[in-house]
C-alpha positions as CSV (number, residue, x, y, z in Angstrom):
1,M,78.7,-87.7,79.0
2,Q,81.7,-85.4,79.2
3,A,82.6,-84.0,75.8
4,A,86.2,-84.1,74.7
5,S,87.7,-80.7,74.2
6,R,88.7,-80.0,70.6
7,N,92.4,-80.3,69.9
8,D,93.5,-81.0,73.4
9,R,94.4,-84.6,72.8
10,P,95.4,-86.7,69.7
11,V,92.3,-88.2,68.1
12,L,91.8,-91.8,67.1
13,A,88.7,-92.6,64.9
14,I,87.5,-96.2,64.8
15,V,85.3,-97.0,61.8
16,G,83.2,-100.0,62.7
17,A,83.6,-99.8,66.5
18,G,82.0,-102.5,68.5
19,R,82.1,-104.2,71.9
20,G,85.0,-106.5,70.9
21,M,88.0,-105.3,69.0
22,G,86.9,-101.7,68.7
23,L,86.4,-101.3,72.4
24,E,89.8,-102.7,73.3
25,I,91.6,-100.6,70.6
26,A,89.9,-97.6,72.1
27,R,91.1,-98.6,75.6
28,V,94.8,-99.1,74.7
29,F,95.0,-95.8,72.9
30,G,92.8,-94.0,75.4
31,R,95.2,-95.0,78.2
32,K,97.9,-93.3,76.2
33,G,96.1,-90.0,76.2
34,F,94.0,-90.3,73.0
35,S,90.5,-89.0,72.5
36,V,88.4,-91.7,70.7
37,A,85.7,-91.2,68.0
38,L,83.6,-94.4,68.0
39,M,81.9,-94.7,64.6
40,S,79.1,-97.2,63.7
41,R,75.9,-97.3,61.7
42,N,74.1,-97.9,65.1
43,L,74.5,-94.7,67.1
44,G,72.9,-96.3,70.2
45,N,75.6,-99.0,70.4
46,V,78.6,-96.6,70.2
47,T,76.9,-94.1,72.6
48,T,76.8,-96.9,75.1
49,L,80.5,-97.7,74.5
50,A,81.5,-94.1,74.7
51,E,79.7,-93.8,78.1
52,Q,81.6,-96.9,79.3
53,L,84.9,-95.5,78.2
54,E,84.2,-92.1,79.8
55,R,83.6,-94.0,83.1
56,E,87.0,-95.5,82.7
57,G,88.5,-92.0,82.3
58,I,88.9,-92.1,78.5
59,Q,87.5,-89.3,76.4
60,A,85.2,-90.7,73.8
61,K,82.3,-89.6,71.5
62,P,79.9,-91.5,69.3
63,F,79.3,-90.8,65.6
64,V,77.2,-92.3,62.8
65,C,79.1,-94.0,60.0
66,D,77.7,-96.7,57.7
67,V,80.5,-98.2,55.5
68,R,77.9,-99.1,52.9
69,D,76.7,-95.5,52.7
70,R,79.6,-93.3,51.5
71,P,77.9,-90.0,52.4
72,T,77.8,-91.1,56.1
73,I,81.5,-91.9,56.0
74,I,82.3,-88.4,54.7
75,S,79.9,-86.6,57.0
76,G,80.9,-88.7,60.0
77,L,84.6,-88.1,59.7
78,A,84.0,-84.4,59.0
79,R,82.0,-84.2,62.2
80,V,84.9,-85.9,64.1
81,K,87.3,-83.3,62.8
82,A,85.0,-80.4,63.6
83,E,84.1,-81.6,67.1
84,M,87.4,-83.3,68.2
85,G,90.2,-82.0,65.9
86,D,92.4,-83.5,63.2
87,I,92.4,-87.3,63.2
88,L,95.9,-88.6,64.0
89,I,94.9,-92.3,63.7
90,L,92.2,-93.9,61.5
91,E,91.4,-97.5,62.3
92,Y,89.1,-99.5,60.0
93,S,87.5,-102.7,61.3
94,P,83.8,-103.0,60.5
95,S,82.0,-106.3,60.9
96,D,78.5,-107.6,60.0
97,P,77.8,-111.2,61.0
98,S,74.5,-111.1,59.2
99,M,76.2,-110.9,55.8
100,T,76.2,-114.2,53.8
101,R,79.5,-116.0,53.5
102,T,80.1,-118.5,50.8
103,G,82.7,-121.2,50.0
104,P,84.8,-121.0,46.8
105,L,82.5,-123.3,44.8
106,Q,79.5,-121.1,45.6
107,V,80.9,-117.6,45.0
108,T,78.9,-115.4,42.7
109,E,79.5,-111.9,41.4
110,A,76.8,-110.5,43.6
111,C,78.1,-112.0,46.9
112,A,81.7,-111.0,46.0
113,Q,80.5,-107.4,45.2
114,A,78.8,-107.1,48.6
115,Q,82.0,-108.0,50.4
116,F,84.1,-105.6,48.3
117,D,81.6,-102.8,48.9
118,F,81.7,-103.4,52.7
119,Y,85.4,-103.9,53.2
120,V,87.3,-102.5,50.3
121,H,85.2,-99.6,49.0
122,G,84.2,-98.5,52.5
123,C,87.9,-98.4,53.6
124,I,88.9,-96.5,50.5
125,A,86.2,-93.9,51.2
126,A,87.3,-93.5,54.8
127,V,91.0,-93.2,53.9
128,Q,90.3,-90.6,51.2
129,C,88.7,-88.4,54.0
130,V,91.8,-88.4,56.2
131,L,94.9,-89.1,54.0
132,P,95.2,-85.8,52.3
133,G,95.4,-84.0,55.6
134,M,97.9,-86.5,57.0
135,L,100.1,-86.1,53.9
136,E,100.0,-82.3,54.3
137,R,100.9,-82.5,58.0
138,K,103.4,-85.3,57.3
139,R,102.0,-87.1,60.3
140,G,99.3,-89.7,60.8
141,T,98.5,-93.4,60.9
142,I,96.0,-95.6,59.1
143,L,95.4,-99.1,60.5
144,V,93.3,-101.7,58.6
145,T,92.0,-104.9,60.2
146,S,91.0,-108.2,58.6
147,G,90.8,-111.8,59.3
148,A,93.8,-114.0,58.4
149,S,92.4,-115.6,55.2
150,P,94.6,-113.5,52.9
151,T,97.7,-115.2,54.4
152,F,96.1,-118.5,55.5
153,P,93.4,-119.6,53.1
154,S,90.9,-121.9,54.8
155,G,88.6,-122.9,51.9
156,V,85.6,-121.3,53.5
157,F,84.2,-117.8,53.5
158,S,85.8,-117.4,50.1
159,D,84.0,-114.1,49.2
160,V,85.2,-112.5,52.4
161,S,88.7,-113.8,51.7
162,M,88.7,-112.2,48.3
163,A,87.8,-108.8,49.7
164,A,90.3,-109.2,52.6
165,A,93.1,-110.1,50.2
166,A,92.4,-107.0,48.1
167,L,92.3,-104.9,51.2
168,R,95.6,-106.2,52.4
169,S,97.3,-105.7,49.0
170,W,96.1,-102.1,48.8
171,T,97.1,-101.4,52.4
172,L,100.7,-102.7,51.9
173,N,101.0,-100.6,48.7
174,L,99.7,-97.6,50.5
175,H,102.3,-98.1,53.2
176,Q,105.1,-97.9,50.7
177,A,103.7,-94.8,49.0
178,A,102.8,-92.9,52.2
179,A,105.9,-93.7,54.3
180,P,108.2,-91.2,52.6
181,H,105.7,-88.5,53.6
182,G,105.7,-89.4,57.3
183,V,102.4,-91.3,57.2
184,Q,102.2,-94.8,58.7
185,V,99.9,-97.4,57.1
186,A,99.6,-101.0,58.4
187,H,97.5,-104.1,58.0
188,I,96.6,-106.3,61.0
189,E,95.3,-109.8,60.5
190,I,93.6,-111.7,63.3
191,N,94.2,-115.4,62.9
192,A,91.8,-116.4,65.7
193,T,88.1,-116.4,66.7
194,L,87.9,-114.0,69.6
195,G,86.2,-115.5,72.6
196,Q,87.5,-119.0,71.8
197,M,90.6,-120.8,72.9
198,G,91.0,-118.3,75.7
199,I,91.7,-115.5,73.2
200,S,90.1,-112.1,73.8
201,A,90.3,-108.7,72.0
202,A,92.5,-107.5,74.8
203,D,95.2,-110.0,73.7
204,V,95.2,-108.5,70.2
205,A,94.9,-104.8,70.9
206,P,98.6,-104.1,71.8
207,L,99.5,-104.9,68.2
208,Y,97.7,-101.7,67.2
209,I,100.0,-99.6,69.4
210,R,103.0,-101.3,67.8
211,A,101.7,-100.8,64.3
212,H,101.2,-97.1,65.1
213,E,104.6,-96.5,66.8
214,D,106.9,-98.7,64.7
215,H,106.9,-97.3,61.1
216,S,108.9,-100.2,59.8
217,V,105.9,-102.4,60.4
218,S,103.3,-102.8,57.6
219,D,101.8,-106.3,58.0
220,L,101.1,-107.9,61.4
221,V,99.4,-111.3,62.0
222,F,98.0,-112.3,65.4
223,T,98.1,-116.1,65.9
224,P,97.4,-117.5,69.3
225,P,100.3,-119.4,70.8
226,T,98.1,-122.5,71.1
227,L,97.4,-122.5,67.3
228,P,100.4,-123.4,65.1
229,N,100.9,-121.3,62.0
230,P,99.5,-123.2,58.9
231,P,102.2,-124.3,56.5
232,S,103.0,-122.0,53.6
233,L,101.1,-122.7,50.4
234,R,103.8,-121.1,48.3
235,T,105.9,-123.5,46.1
236,P,109.6,-122.8,46.3
237,V,111.4,-122.2,43.0
């Protein structure tokens, strides 16, 4: 695999990179000249993805990062910086289909804590690794991905929804605090099951370019044109 030269291109680090959304995000930014750090707890998986991207002409390198293991987040992002250069964009979108999901009547403290550890605490740890440098340089972007349950409650997967809602709230507050310092922060909700209804990760990926380039944007929701937006649950006053 051809190694990316340090500092010769802007760097995108994807925490939780996989064959779906992570790969397509890497492609859209790679085609714009970014080098891509693919980060996952499974080094073999991201090594395969990096090799695929290299064949497509996109500079990419694999790194170990387990969002449940804070030291690997810190060491992984430190390695990205040492080997590839300062991180211009951090994108956070881990996924673990093996995690138990529960409905609102079945939520326990333990299952809620597991989701918060995975999504919220992992994201905080990753952001803490890159945000100080971005603020100092007055340049950088943090993109956070979740499902659409914070905006459109479905009555299922309630423990995941709680964590996603907290993640969205923090991201939007972080956008307001970081914007005056030149740092863009945005939350992207995917209101679709990729691979169904003719929707693929490639359909969603352009939103990440918009979220990076348009600093007035802080909260984007992808809803397929074939799926009507659910009615608002807010009561007018």
